[in-house]
C-alpha positions in Angstrom: 102.8 59.0 -115.8 103.2 60.2 -112.3 101.0 58.4 -109.8 100.5 60.8 -107.0 99.8 64.4 -108.1 97.6 67.4 -107.3 96.3 69.1 -110.4 93.8 71.8 -111.4 91.2 71.7 -114.0 88.9 74.5 -115.3 85.3 73.7 -114.3 82.5 74.0 -116.9 81.7 77.5 -118.0 79.4 79.4 -115.7 80.4 77.5 -112.6 80.7 79.6 -109.4 84.3 78.3 -108.7 86.0 77.7 -112.0 89.2 75.9 -110.8 88.7 72.4 -109.4 91.5 70.6 -107.7 92.0 66.9 -107.8 94.4 64.4 -106.4 95.4 61.5 -108.7 96.5 58.4 -106.9 97.1 55.1 -108.7 94.9 56.1 -111.6 92.0 57.3 -109.5 91.0 61.0 -109.3 89.8 62.3 -105.9 88.1 65.7 -105.7 89.8 68.1 -103.2 88.1 71.5 -103.5 87.3 74.3 -105.9 88.3 78.0 -105.9 87.9 81.2 -107.9 89.9 81.5 -111.0 93.3 83.1 -110.7 95.7 82.6 -113.6 98.8 82.1 -111.4 97.2 79.4 -109.4 95.8 77.6 -112.5 99.2 77.9 -114.3 101.1 76.5 -111.3 98.8 73.4 -110.9 97.6 72.7 -114.4 100.4 70.1 -115.1 100.2 68.7 -111.6 102.5 68.8 -108.6 103.2 65.9 -106.3 102.8 66.5 -102.5 106.5 65.8 -102.0 107.3 68.4 -104.7 105.3 71.0 -102.8 107.1 70.3 -99.6 110.6 70.2 -101.1 110.4 73.0 -103.7 108.9 76.0 -102.1 109.0 78.3 -105.1 105.3 79.0 -104.5 106.3 81.2 -101.5 107.3 83.9 -104.0 103.6 84.3 -105.1 101.2 85.6 -102.4 98.2 84.0 -104.0 99.8 80.6 -104.2 101.2 80.9 -100.7 97.8 81.7 -99.3 96.2 78.8 -101.1 98.8 76.2 -100.2 99.3 77.4 -96.6 95.5 77.6 -96.1 93.1 75.5 -98.1 95.5 73.0 -99.5 97.5 72.4 -96.3 94.9 70.3 -94.6 94.5 68.2 -97.8 98.3 67.8 -98.2 98.7 66.6 -94.6 96.1 63.9 -95.0 97.4 62.9 -98.5 101.0 62.7 -97.3 100.0 60.6 -94.3 98.0 58.2 -96.5 100.9 58.0 -99.0 103.4 57.0 -96.4 101.0 54.7 -94.5 100.2 52.6 -97.6 
């Protein structure tokens, strides 16, 4: 099992923001944020992506929704996660 990944889960039915993002580090899940459901975003993150994988493999740039999410909302979380990962 990978130790450091960002993954998406569908929230309970009827929730305002049905996709919830978590960061799994050393077996602990840390809540990041929630957003409205978009199939391409959920499909991309449902199996998890490591922060390093997002920096190295920029296949998400081909999808405007993913690009907007990763360059916007997720970028501030990725920077702090990456700093924490290399500091400890």
